[in-house]
N, C-alpha and C positions, 0 to 999 in steps of 0.2 A: 618448438617450431623452428627456432632460429638455429642455424648451422647444423641442422639434422642431428640434434642432440649431442653436440660437441664432437661430431664426427668430421666436420669440416674445419680445418684450421687455415686461417689466412696468414700469409707471410707478412712480416713487418715491412712497411714501405718507408724508405729513407725520406727525410724531409727535403723539399726542393732546395736547390742551391741558393736561389734568391731569398728564401726565408732564412736560411742560415746566415747569409750576408747581412740582411737587415737587422738581425739580432747581434751580430758580432762586429760589424764595421763601425767606424767613427765618422762616417759621412754625415752631411746635414740631414739627408733623408732618413738615415738610420736613427740618428738622435731624435728627430722629430717623431718617427714612428714609435720609438720606445717611450718618449714623453707622453704621447697621446694614445698609447695602446689600449687603455681602458675605454676611451671614446670609440675606437675602432671595434672593440669587442661588443660594446653596447649596440652599435649599428648592426652588426651581424647577428646578434642574439635574437633579433626580431625575425630572422629567417628560419628559426627553429619552430617546430610544431609539436606540441604535446597532445596526445590523444589517448583515449582508452580503447584498446583494440577489442572489437566485438568478435569474440571467439566463435560465436554461433554461426557466423557467416563462413569462416574458413575451416570449421571443424569437419564438415562433411567431405571436403576434398574434391568436390565435383564442381563443374562450371568454371567460369572465368574468374580471375582474381578481382576481388572487390575491396575497396578501401572506403570505409564509412567513418566520418569524423563526427 
């Protein structure tokens, strides 16, 4: 279902300049971010959602898109 069976290839997106700076600079903010990166990661990990996709809903290809968790 995803990427039309590997027929669609997405180009690599370069990382934002701000993200590169926060990892490579020696400013207070950069050092603080690197020291607490695990905490930031934990905060954002709760924004992810894991589900089992119900293939019976999308298999027929008719109707509107439905997402059932």
